[in-house]
MIZATI-808622 format. One record per residue: residue in one letter; residue number from 1; x, y, z of N, C-alpha, C, O in turn. Coordinates in pm, 1 decimal. Each point is the difference from the previous one (the first is absolute). Layout:
! residues N
+--------+-----+----------+----------+----------+----------+----------+----------+----------+----------+----------+----------+----------+----------+
| residu | num |      n.x |      n.y |      n.z |     ca.x |     ca.y |     ca.z |      c.x |      c.y |      c.z |      o.x |      o.y |      o.z |
+--------+-----+----------+----------+----------+----------+----------+----------+----------+----------+----------+----------+----------+----------+
|      A | NUM |        X |        Y |        Z |        X |        Y |        Z |        X |        Y |        Z |        X |        Y |        Z |
...
+--------+-----+----------+----------+----------+----------+----------+----------+----------+----------+----------+----------+----------+----------+
***
This chain:
! residues 139
+--------+-----+----------+----------+----------+----------+----------+----------+----------+----------+----------+----------+----------+----------+
| residu | num |      n.x |      n.y |      n.z |     ca.x |     ca.y |     ca.z |      c.x |      c.y |      c.z |      o.x |      o.y |      o.z |
+--------+-----+----------+----------+----------+----------+----------+----------+----------+----------+----------+----------+----------+----------+
|      M |   1 |  -3361.8 |  -7223.4 |  -5219.1 |    114.8 |    -13.8 |     88.2 |    127.2 |    -14.2 |    -84.7 |      5.4 |    -80.9 |    -92.7 |
|      Q |   2 |     95.5 |    159.9 |    125.7 |    125.1 |     -2.8 |    -74.6 |     91.3 |   -109.2 |     53.1 |     18.3 |    -14.8 |    120.9 |
|      K |   3 |     38.7 |    -61.4 |   -213.5 |     93.0 |   -106.1 |     38.3 |    137.1 |     58.6 |     25.6 |     43.5 |     91.2 |    -70.4 |
|      D |   4 |     24.8 |   -143.4 |    171.3 |    137.1 |     41.9 |     27.7 |     92.8 |    -57.5 |   -105.5 |    -15.5 |   -114.0 |    -43.9 |
|      K |   5 |    112.0 |    195.2 |      4.4 |    101.9 |    -48.6 |    -91.8 |    107.8 |    -67.9 |     82.7 |     39.2 |     50.0 |    105.4 |
|      T |   6 |      7.9 |   -162.3 |   -152.7 |    110.0 |    -69.3 |     65.9 |    117.2 |     -3.5 |    -96.1 |    -11.8 |    -47.4 |   -113.0 |
|      Y |   7 |    124.8 |     98.2 |    159.2 |    119.8 |      6.4 |    -82.7 |    101.9 |   -102.5 |     46.1 |    120.3 |     25.3 |     -5.1 |
|      G |   8 |   -166.8 |   -139.2 |     49.2 |     88.5 |   -101.5 |     54.1 |     75.7 |    -79.2 |   -103.5 |     94.6 |    -70.8 |     34.6 |
|      K |   9 |   -132.9 |     80.2 |   -161.2 |     69.8 |    -76.0 |   -103.6 |    119.2 |     79.8 |    -48.4 |     -4.4 |    122.8 |     -7.2 |
|      N |  10 |    110.3 |   -193.2 |    -25.7 |    120.2 |     66.0 |    -47.0 |    -17.2 |     48.1 |   -142.6 |    -65.2 |    -64.8 |    -81.9 |
|      C |  11 |    125.1 |    180.3 |     53.7 |     -9.9 |     60.1 |   -132.0 |     98.1 |    -61.7 |    -98.6 |    -17.5 |     14.0 |   -121.1 |
|      L |  12 |    118.4 |    -80.6 |    169.7 |     95.6 |    -66.6 |    -87.7 |    -40.1 |   -145.2 |    -16.3 |    -52.9 |    -61.6 |     92.6 |
|      E |  13 |     77.7 |      7.6 |   -209.1 |    -31.1 |   -140.0 |    -21.0 |    116.3 |    -85.6 |     44.6 |    115.2 |     43.2 |     -3.1 |
|      G |  14 |   -145.6 |   -163.5 |     44.0 |    105.5 |    -90.9 |     40.9 |    -59.7 |   -116.8 |     75.8 |   -104.8 |     12.3 |     63.3 |
|      Q |  15 |    171.9 |   -124.4 |    -70.4 |    -48.7 |   -119.8 |     65.6 |     13.2 |      9.8 |    152.0 |    -81.9 |    -55.1 |     73.5 |
|      F |  16 |    185.2 |    125.2 |    -26.9 |     24.4 |     12.7 |    143.3 |     -0.9 |    147.6 |     38.0 |    105.8 |     62.9 |      0.8 |
|      P |  17 |   -222.8 |     -5.2 |     31.0 |     -7.5 |    143.6 |     24.4 |     85.3 |     47.8 |    116.2 |     38.6 |    116.9 |      2.4 |
|      H |  18 |     -7.5 |   -203.4 |     94.9 |     80.4 |     44.7 |    113.0 |    148.5 |      9.9 |    -34.2 |     79.6 |     39.4 |     85.2 |
|      F |  19 |    -40.5 |    -74.3 |   -207.8 |    137.7 |     15.6 |    -44.3 |     11.0 |    101.0 |   -112.6 |     90.5 |     -9.0 |    -82.9 |
|      Q |  20 |   -181.4 |    104.6 |     79.1 |     -2.4 |     95.4 |   -109.1 |     89.1 |    120.0 |     26.3 |     19.0 |     43.1 |    113.7 |
|      T |  21 |     34.6 |      9.0 |   -222.5 |     69.5 |    127.0 |      5.6 |    -96.3 |    105.8 |    -51.8 |   -109.8 |    -33.0 |    -44.6 |
|      G |  22 |    148.5 |    156.4 |     49.9 |    -87.8 |    109.4 |    -41.0 |      1.0 |    106.1 |    108.2 |    105.6 |     32.5 |     54.3 |
|      Y |  23 |   -222.4 |     22.0 |    -22.3 |    -10.9 |    105.9 |    100.1 |   -112.2 |    -30.0 |     98.0 |   -101.4 |    -59.5 |    -36.4 |
|      V |  24 |    120.6 |    101.0 |    160.9 |   -100.5 |    -15.6 |    104.2 |    -12.5 |    132.7 |     75.3 |     86.2 |     87.2 |    -10.1 |
|      I |  25 |   -195.2 |    -74.1 |     85.4 |    -25.3 |    118.9 |     79.9 |     23.0 |    -36.0 |    146.6 |    -72.6 |    -81.9 |     56.5 |
|      E |  26 |    173.5 |    143.0 |      4.4 |     30.1 |    -26.7 |    140.6 |    -78.8 |     98.6 |     86.4 |     12.5 |    121.4 |    -15.5 |
|      L |  27 |    -93.0 |   -174.8 |    105.7 |    -82.0 |     81.9 |     89.3 |     69.8 |     25.2 |    133.2 |     -9.8 |    109.3 |     55.9 |
|      E |  28 |     78.7 |   -208.2 |     -6.1 |     79.6 |      5.7 |    122.2 |    125.3 |    -81.6 |    -28.0 |      4.1 |    -74.1 |    -98.2 |
|      P |  29 |     97.9 |     86.0 |    182.1 |    118.9 |    -82.4 |    -24.7 |    -35.3 |   -148.9 |    -12.5 |    -57.3 |    -59.5 |     91.3 |
|      R |  30 |     91.9 |      2.4 |   -203.7 |    -20.9 |   -141.1 |    -33.6 |   -147.3 |    -41.7 |     -4.4 |    -30.8 |   -118.7 |     11.5 |
|      Q |  31 |    -59.0 |    213.6 |    -27.6 |   -143.2 |    -28.1 |    -17.0 |    -45.2 |     71.5 |   -127.1 |     18.2 |    120.8 |    -14.7 |
|      Y |  32 |    -77.2 |   -197.4 |    -76.7 |    -29.6 |     50.1 |   -133.4 |   -149.3 |     -9.0 |    -29.9 |    -72.4 |    -79.4 |     60.2 |
|      F |  33 |     28.2 |    162.0 |   -154.0 |   -140.4 |      2.3 |    -39.3 |    -40.3 |   -135.9 |    -55.8 |     64.7 |    -53.7 |    -89.8 |
|      S |  34 |   -174.3 |     -1.4 |    145.6 |    -46.5 |   -131.8 |    -45.8 |   -142.4 |      2.6 |    -53.9 |    -50.3 |   -102.8 |    -45.3 |
|      G |  35 |    -15.5 |    218.4 |     49.2 |   -134.8 |      9.8 |    -54.4 |    -86.6 |     93.5 |     81.9 |     40.0 |     48.6 |    105.7 |
|      I |  36 |   -160.1 |    -24.5 |   -157.3 |    -99.4 |     80.0 |     70.6 |   -123.3 |    -86.9 |     15.9 |    -54.0 |    -51.8 |    -97.7 |
|      K |  37 |     10.4 |     36.4 |    220.9 |   -118.0 |    -81.3 |     25.4 |    -85.3 |     70.5 |    103.9 |     48.0 |     35.5 |    107.7 |
|      K |  38 |   -173.7 |    -15.6 |   -140.6 |    -94.8 |     68.9 |     88.7 |     51.4 |    136.5 |     42.5 |    -17.2 |     41.1 |    114.7 |
|      G |  39 |     80.3 |     28.7 |   -207.9 |     48.5 |    134.8 |     26.3 |    128.6 |     10.1 |     79.0 |     44.2 |    110.6 |     31.3 |
|      C |  40 |     16.6 |   -222.3 |      1.6 |    124.4 |     -0.1 |     77.6 |    117.9 |    -41.3 |    -88.0 |    -10.9 |    -87.3 |    -86.2 |
|      I |  41 |    123.1 |    152.9 |    111.2 |    122.5 |    -33.5 |    -72.9 |     65.5 |   -119.0 |     68.3 |     25.6 |      2.4 |    120.4 |
|      G |  42 |      1.1 |   -106.2 |   -198.2 |     64.0 |   -119.8 |     53.7 |    150.8 |      8.6 |     -6.4 |     55.9 |     52.2 |    -96.4 |
|      K |  43 |     10.7 |   -103.9 |    200.2 |    145.5 |     -6.3 |      5.8 |     42.1 |   -145.7 |     11.2 |    -68.4 |    -81.3 |     62.3 |
|      A |  44 |    182.3 |     49.3 |   -123.9 |     50.2 |   -137.3 |      3.7 |    150.3 |      1.3 |    -25.6 |     54.9 |    101.1 |    -43.7 |
|      P |  45 |     12.2 |   -214.2 |     71.0 |    142.3 |    -10.5 |    -34.8 |     18.8 |      2.0 |   -152.3 |    -96.5 |    -10.8 |    -75.6 |
|      L |  46 |    218.9 |     24.3 |     33.4 |     33.8 |     15.2 |   -141.8 |    -59.4 |   -109.4 |    -88.3 |    -48.0 |     28.7 |   -109.6 |
|      E |  47 |     50.7 |   -152.6 |    155.6 |    -46.2 |   -110.4 |    -84.8 |   -150.8 |      3.2 |    -26.6 |    -47.2 |    -67.1 |    -91.8 |
|      K |  48 |    -29.2 |    143.8 |    170.1 |   -145.0 |      9.4 |    -21.1 |    -43.6 |    137.7 |    -50.1 |   -119.5 |     28.5 |     -7.6 |
|      A |  49 |    215.2 |     55.9 |    -26.2 |    -29.8 |    135.9 |    -44.6 |    -48.9 |      2.6 |   -144.1 |     29.3 |    -90.1 |    -78.5 |
|      V |  50 |   -104.6 |    195.1 |     44.9 |    -39.1 |     23.8 |   -138.5 |    121.7 |     57.4 |    -71.2 |     62.6 |     94.2 |     48.7 |
|      H |  51 |    -29.4 |   -151.1 |   -163.5 |    115.1 |     45.2 |    -78.1 |    -47.6 |     79.6 |   -121.3 |   -106.5 |    -26.2 |    -56.0 |
|      F |  52 |    188.0 |    123.5 |     17.2 |    -29.1 |     83.6 |   -116.6 |    115.4 |    -12.1 |    -98.2 |    113.7 |    -26.6 |     39.0 |
|      Q |  53 |   -144.0 |     46.4 |   -167.0 |    100.8 |    -18.0 |   -103.8 |    100.7 |    113.7 |     -5.7 |    113.9 |    -20.6 |    -42.0 |
|      S |  54 |   -153.9 |    140.7 |     83.9 |     90.7 |    114.4 |     -8.9 |    -19.3 |     93.1 |    118.5 |   -100.9 |     -6.0 |     70.2 |
|      L |  55 |    199.2 |     91.7 |    -49.8 |     -8.3 |    100.3 |    105.1 |   -116.9 |     93.6 |    -28.1 |    -72.8 |     39.2 |     91.2 |
|      R |  56 |     56.0 |     -4.7 |   -215.4 |   -107.8 |     91.5 |    -39.7 |   -138.6 |    -58.8 |     28.7 |    -88.8 |     71.5 |     46.5 |
|      S |  57 |     69.6 |   -200.3 |    -73.7 |   -130.8 |    -60.6 |     25.5 |    -28.3 |    -10.3 |    150.4 |   -115.0 |     13.8 |     41.6 |
|      A |  58 |    217.4 |    -37.7 |     39.7 |    -17.7 |     -2.9 |    145.0 |    -35.2 |    139.5 |     51.9 |    -88.2 |     15.1 |     84.5 |
|      E |  59 |    157.4 |     85.7 |   -135.5 |    -27.2 |    137.9 |     41.2 |   -141.1 |     42.0 |    -40.6 |    -71.3 |     62.6 |     78.4 |
|      H |  60 |     31.8 |    -96.4 |   -198.5 |   -135.1 |     31.6 |    -48.4 |   -104.9 |    -67.9 |     88.4 |   -102.1 |     60.4 |     32.9 |
|      F |  61 |    126.7 |   -183.8 |      4.6 |    -92.9 |    -73.6 |     85.4 |    -15.6 |     69.2 |    135.5 |   -111.6 |     12.7 |     50.4 |
|      V |  62 |    221.6 |     31.7 |      8.3 |     -5.8 |     68.1 |    129.4 |    -86.9 |    124.6 |     -9.0 |    -87.4 |     21.5 |     84.0 |
|      H |  63 |    111.4 |     60.9 |   -186.5 |    -75.4 |    124.7 |    -13.7 |   -147.2 |    -24.9 |    -30.9 |    -86.5 |     77.4 |     40.9 |
|      R |  64 |     59.0 |   -183.4 |   -111.6 |   -138.3 |    -26.5 |    -42.0 |    -81.1 |    -75.0 |    105.7 |   -120.0 |     24.0 |     13.8 |
|      N |  65 |    182.8 |   -113.0 |     59.8 |    -74.5 |    -89.3 |     89.7 |     31.2 |     13.6 |    148.6 |    -77.9 |    -45.7 |     83.7 |
|      L |  66 |    189.5 |    107.3 |    -50.0 |     37.3 |     11.5 |    140.6 |      4.8 |    147.0 |     42.1 |     96.2 |     44.1 |     62.9 |
|      G |  67 |   -197.6 |     29.0 |    -97.1 |     -5.0 |    144.2 |     22.8 |    -36.0 |     40.0 |    141.0 |    -96.9 |     73.0 |     20.5 |
|      Y |  68 |    172.7 |   -119.1 |     77.2 |    -23.1 |     38.2 |    139.3 |     97.6 |    110.6 |     36.9 |    121.3 |    -18.0 |    -11.5 |
|      I |  69 |   -172.5 |    132.0 |     55.4 |     83.8 |    115.1 |     31.3 |    100.8 |    -38.4 |    108.2 |    -35.0 |    -56.7 |    103.5 |
|      G |  70 |    159.8 |     89.1 |   -130.8 |    106.6 |    -28.5 |     95.1 |     61.5 |   -138.4 |    -14.9 |     95.5 |    -32.3 |     70.7 |
|      L |  71 |   -147.2 |    -49.3 |   -160.1 |     56.5 |   -134.1 |    -20.0 |    137.8 |     13.3 |    -63.2 |     15.7 |     63.8 |   -104.0 |
|      R |  72 |     82.9 |   -123.8 |    167.1 |    137.2 |      2.1 |    -50.0 |     38.2 |   -143.6 |    -34.9 |     -4.7 |    -88.7 |     85.2 |
|      V |  73 |     42.4 |     66.8 |   -210.0 |     38.4 |   -133.7 |    -44.4 |    133.6 |      5.8 |    -72.3 |     44.0 |    105.6 |    -45.3 |
|      Q |  74 |     18.6 |   -220.6 |     35.9 |    124.0 |    -15.8 |    -75.8 |    -29.5 |    -90.4 |   -119.8 |    -63.0 |   -104.6 |     15.2 |
|      L |  75 |    107.1 |    143.8 |   -131.2 |     -7.7 |    -87.1 |   -117.5 |    133.6 |    -72.9 |     -8.1 |    106.2 |     62.1 |     -3.0 |
|      C |  76 |   -113.4 |   -194.0 |     -0.7 |    120.5 |    -82.4 |      7.0 |     15.3 |    -87.4 |   -123.4 |    -97.3 |    -54.5 |    -52.0 |
|      R |  77 |    220.0 |     42.3 |      6.7 |     33.0 |    -91.3 |   -109.7 |     36.3 |   -134.6 |     60.4 |     89.9 |     -9.5 |     83.7 |
|      V |  78 |   -160.1 |    -94.0 |   -126.4 |     26.3 |   -134.6 |     48.6 |     92.2 |    -68.9 |   -100.4 |    -31.5 |    -10.2 |   -118.5 |
|      C |  79 |    145.5 |    -36.7 |    168.2 |     93.6 |    -69.3 |    -88.7 |     83.6 |    -97.6 |     81.5 |     -2.0 |      0.4 |    123.1 |
|      W |  80 |     74.3 |    -82.6 |   -194.6 |     89.9 |    -97.4 |     63.0 |    131.8 |     69.2 |     28.0 |     46.4 |     81.1 |    -80.2 |
|      T |  81 |     13.9 |   -112.6 |    193.1 |    128.2 |     58.5 |     37.0 |     82.7 |   -103.7 |     75.3 |    -49.8 |   -106.8 |     35.6 |
|      L |  82 |    174.0 |    139.0 |    -12.4 |     88.6 |    -89.3 |     74.0 |     21.5 |     55.3 |    140.3 |     34.2 |    117.0 |     17.6 |
|      V |  83 |    -54.6 |   -202.2 |     81.2 |     15.2 |     37.7 |    140.5 |    115.7 |    -80.4 |     58.9 |     11.4 |   -120.5 |    -22.6 |
|      E |  84 |     72.9 |    188.2 |     97.3 |    111.2 |    -69.7 |     64.8 |    -56.2 |   -101.0 |     99.3 |    -85.8 |     33.8 |     81.5 |
|      T |  85 |    133.9 |   -157.2 |    -88.3 |    -53.8 |   -106.2 |     85.8 |     20.7 |     29.9 |    148.4 |    -82.8 |    -40.2 |     81.8 |
|      E |  86 |    189.0 |    108.4 |    -45.3 |     24.4 |     33.6 |    140.4 |   -105.1 |     93.8 |     56.9 |    -20.7 |      3.8 |    121.3 |
|      S |  87 |    -46.5 |     72.8 |   -208.6 |    -95.2 |    100.2 |     47.5 |   -145.4 |    -47.7 |     -4.5 |    -90.4 |     77.8 |     30.5 |
|      L |  88 |     65.9 |   -202.2 |    -67.3 |   -138.0 |    -48.5 |    -12.8 |    -74.4 |     -2.5 |    133.3 |   -122.2 |     15.0 |      2.7 |
|      E |  89 |    192.9 |    -33.4 |    105.8 |    -63.9 |     -7.6 |    131.8 |    -29.9 |    137.4 |     57.5 |    -85.0 |     12.6 |     88.1 |
|      S |  90 |    153.2 |     90.4 |   -136.0 |    -19.5 |    134.7 |     53.2 |    -45.6 |     93.2 |   -111.7 |    -78.9 |    -40.1 |    -85.5 |
|      E |  91 |    126.9 |    161.5 |     85.5 |    -30.8 |     96.2 |   -106.1 |     75.3 |    -41.9 |   -126.6 |    122.2 |    -14.8 |      1.3 |
|      W |  92 |   -196.7 |     -4.0 |   -110.5 |     61.9 |    -48.9 |   -123.9 |    102.0 |     98.5 |    -55.1 |    -22.4 |    121.0 |     -1.7 |
|      K |  93 |    136.2 |   -176.2 |    -43.6 |     99.5 |     77.1 |    -73.3 |     -2.9 |    -49.5 |   -144.5 |     17.4 |   -118.9 |    -26.8 |
|      F |  94 |    -39.5 |    210.9 |    -64.1 |    -10.1 |    -35.0 |   -141.3 |    136.5 |      9.3 |    -65.0 |     79.4 |     88.8 |     31.1 |
|      L |  95 |    -52.9 |   -182.4 |   -122.7 |    125.3 |      4.9 |    -75.0 |     -6.8 |    113.3 |   -101.6 |   -104.2 |     26.4 |    -60.0 |
|      E |  96 |    217.1 |     39.1 |     42.6 |      7.5 |    112.8 |    -92.3 |     94.8 |    -33.2 |   -114.7 |     90.7 |    -82.0 |     14.1 |
|      D |  97 |   -113.5 |    147.1 |   -127.6 |     91.3 |    -19.2 |   -112.9 |    119.7 |     93.0 |     16.6 |     13.6 |     66.5 |    102.7 |
|      K |  98 |     72.3 |    -62.0 |   -202.7 |    122.5 |     79.3 |      8.7 |    -26.5 |    149.8 |     13.5 |     84.5 |     73.5 |     51.3 |
|      D |  99 |   -201.6 |    -27.7 |    -97.1 |    -36.9 |    141.7 |      8.9 |    -56.9 |     36.9 |    136.5 |    -22.1 |    117.9 |     27.8 |
|      G | 100 |     -1.7 |   -216.5 |     57.2 |    -54.7 |     26.9 |    131.9 |   -151.7 |     -3.6 |      8.2 |    -56.8 |     31.3 |    104.6 |
|      S | 101 |     -9.7 |    -68.8 |   -213.1 |   -146.3 |     -9.7 |      3.8 |    -42.6 |   -145.8 |     21.1 |     69.2 |    -92.8 |    -41.9 |
|      V | 102 |   -182.5 |     74.9 |    106.5 |    -51.3 |   -133.6 |     29.3 |    -34.0 |    -71.1 |   -131.1 |    -61.0 |     58.7 |    -89.4 |
|      V | 103 |    101.1 |   -185.5 |     78.8 |    -31.8 |    -76.5 |   -120.8 |   -146.0 |    -43.9 |      7.0 |    -44.3 |    -55.3 |    100.6 |
|      K | 104 |    -30.3 |     80.7 |   -209.2 |   -142.2 |    -32.4 |     -7.4 |    -26.5 |    -71.9 |   -131.4 |     59.4 |     31.4 |   -103.1 |
|      F | 105 |   -150.7 |   -129.3 |    108.9 |    -30.1 |    -81.0 |   -117.1 |   -150.5 |    -16.3 |    -15.6 |    -72.4 |    -11.8 |     98.9 |
|      A | 106 |     25.9 |     11.0 |   -222.4 |   -142.5 |    -20.3 |    -27.4 |    -38.2 |   -147.1 |     10.8 |   -115.2 |    -32.4 |     28.7 |
|      A | 107 |    211.5 |    -57.1 |    -51.5 |    -28.7 |   -143.3 |      2.2 |     94.8 |    -71.9 |     96.7 |    117.2 |     35.3 |     13.0 |
|      Y | 108 |   -170.4 |   -134.9 |     52.7 |     78.5 |    -81.3 |     93.9 |    119.9 |    -63.5 |    -70.6 |    110.1 |     -4.0 |     54.9 |
|      Q | 109 |   -132.3 |    -45.8 |   -176.9 |    106.6 |    -66.5 |    -75.6 |    117.4 |     94.2 |    -25.0 |    115.5 |    -42.0 |      5.9 |
|      D | 110 |   -144.4 |    169.8 |    -33.7 |    107.4 |     97.0 |    -23.1 |     83.4 |     20.2 |    126.4 |    122.4 |     11.3 |     -6.7 |
|      A | 111 |   -189.4 |     -6.9 |    121.3 |     70.9 |     15.7 |    127.1 |     88.8 |   -121.0 |     28.0 |    113.7 |     15.0 |     44.8 |
|      E | 112 |   -165.6 |   -134.7 |    -71.2 |     78.5 |   -122.2 |     20.6 |    120.7 |     -4.3 |    -93.5 |    109.2 |    -37.7 |     42.6 |
|      C | 113 |   -126.7 |     75.1 |   -167.0 |    111.7 |      1.7 |    -95.3 |    108.8 |     97.0 |     44.8 |    118.8 |    -31.8 |     -6.3 |
|      Y | 114 |   -159.3 |    149.7 |     51.4 |     95.0 |     99.6 |     49.5 |     74.8 |    -54.6 |    122.0 |    121.4 |     17.0 |     11.5 |
|      R | 115 |   -193.1 |    -81.4 |     77.9 |     58.7 |    -55.6 |    122.0 |    105.7 |   -105.2 |    -33.7 |    106.3 |     -4.0 |     62.0 |
|      R | 116 |   -136.2 |    -81.4 |   -160.7 |     96.4 |   -102.7 |    -42.8 |    120.2 |     61.9 |    -70.5 |    114.8 |    -36.3 |     25.9 |
|      K | 117 |   -143.9 |    131.2 |   -116.2 |    107.3 |     63.6 |    -77.7 |     99.2 |     72.9 |     91.1 |    120.7 |     -4.8 |    -23.6 |
|      E | 118 |   -170.8 |     71.8 |    126.8 |     84.8 |     73.6 |     93.5 |     49.2 |    -86.8 |    116.8 |     69.2 |     48.7 |     89.5 |
|      E | 119 |   -106.1 |   -179.3 |    -91.5 |     39.4 |    -96.8 |    102.6 |    -41.7 |     45.8 |    140.2 |     81.7 |      6.8 |     91.9 |
|      L | 120 |   -209.6 |     24.1 |    -78.3 |    -55.4 |     50.2 |    125.8 |    -94.2 |   -100.1 |     67.2 |    -74.4 |     37.3 |     90.7 |
|      Q | 121 |     76.6 |   -163.7 |   -133.6 |    -93.9 |    -98.9 |     52.1 |      8.6 |    -15.8 |    151.8 |   -103.3 |    -12.7 |     65.8 |
|      S | 122 |    221.5 |     13.2 |     -9.9 |     12.4 |    -21.7 |    144.7 |    -17.5 |    129.9 |     79.7 |    -16.1 |     -3.6 |    122.0 |
|      L | 123 |     19.2 |    117.0 |   -190.6 |     -8.1 |    129.1 |     69.5 |   -137.1 |     66.3 |     -6.2 |    -26.6 |     94.5 |     74.3 |
|      S | 124 |    -61.2 |   -143.5 |   -162.9 |   -126.2 |     71.5 |    -20.4 |   -115.5 |    -94.8 |    -29.8 |     18.2 |   -116.4 |    -35.5 |
|      M | 125 |   -137.9 |    172.2 |     51.8 |   -125.5 |    -68.6 |    -34.1 |    -79.3 |     91.3 |    -92.2 |     10.3 |    122.3 |      9.6 |
|      V | 126 |    -89.1 |   -180.8 |    -98.7 |    -87.7 |     78.0 |    -86.5 |   -132.9 |     17.4 |     72.0 |    -61.7 |    -98.1 |     41.5 |
|      E | 127 |     17.7 |    222.2 |    -26.5 |   -124.0 |     30.8 |     71.1 |    -81.0 |    102.7 |    -77.2 |     53.8 |     81.8 |    -74.6 |
|      L | 128 |   -184.6 |    -88.5 |     94.7 |    -92.1 |     98.4 |    -57.2 |    -14.2 |    113.6 |    101.2 |    -20.6 |    -24.9 |    118.8 |
|      Y | 129 |     31.7 |    150.4 |   -165.8 |     -5.4 |    113.6 |     91.6 |    -69.6 |    117.7 |    -67.3 |      7.1 |     16.1 |   -121.8 |
|      A | 130 |    -74.2 |     65.8 |    201.8 |    -68.4 |    119.6 |    -49.6 |     84.9 |    122.5 |     36.0 |     10.2 |     36.9 |    116.9 |
|      F | 131 |     50.1 |     25.2 |   -217.8 |     82.7 |    118.4 |     18.7 |    -85.8 |    124.8 |    -19.3 |    -68.1 |     13.6 |   -101.6 |
|      R | 132 |     71.3 |     76.4 |    197.7 |    -77.6 |    123.6 |     -9.5 |     53.2 |     86.7 |   -112.5 |    120.5 |     21.0 |    -12.9 |
|      E | 133 |   -214.8 |     29.9 |    -69.9 |     40.6 |     86.0 |   -110.8 |    -62.7 |    138.5 |      5.5 |     60.6 |     97.7 |    -44.1 |
|      K | 134 |   -182.6 |    -88.8 |     98.7 |    -67.5 |    129.3 |     -1.4 |    -98.7 |      7.7 |    114.8 |    -73.7 |    -95.0 |     26.3 |
|      E | 135 |     72.6 |    209.7 |     42.5 |    -96.3 |     21.7 |    107.5 |   -113.8 |     87.5 |    -51.2 |     23.1 |     98.5 |    -70.1 |
|      L | 136 |   -145.9 |   -135.2 |    105.5 |   -116.9 |     79.4 |    -36.8 |    -73.6 |     42.3 |    125.3 |    -18.8 |    -79.3 |     92.3 |
|      L | 137 |    -23.1 |    205.7 |    -89.6 |    -83.3 |     49.9 |    106.8 |   -128.8 |     47.2 |    -65.7 |      1.2 |     94.0 |    -79.5 |
|      V | 138 |   -112.4 |   -159.2 |    112.6 |   -128.4 |     35.0 |    -58.7 |    -51.9 |    123.4 |     72.1 |    -15.5 |      0.2 |    122.1 |
|      A | 139 |    -10.7 |    103.5 |   -198.3 |    -47.4 |    126.3 |     60.8 |   -144.9 |     26.0 |    -32.6 |    -55.7 |    101.1 |     42.8 |
+--------+-----+----------+----------+----------+----------+----------+----------+----------+----------+----------+----------+----------+----------+
***
């Protein structure tokens, strides 16, 4: 009898896996790959998702382990960002830098330092978010 593989453990190391940055596989809006158990693909919120160290490793995993014809997934970069406090109750509005791109940080401390330096403490909150980077369609 073949044992089922469970991919529920995070690929990145860290004391608090639900605060990890890296990459995740989005299966549905705000539902991410959390493992395979008994032949079924598990979905969970971001804090319980399996994280990957790179976009390439997430893409390789999809092609190697999630080979269901017609499966469409999004590969997302998980990072810290600044969200306008007024928009926390509705659709989030992300703060942008002078170039017009959303500010993203690999570490929470970097986001906090930026927030203090730009004097944005009363206007923004630091939040973890998964930004879509690449769509895959398994054929």
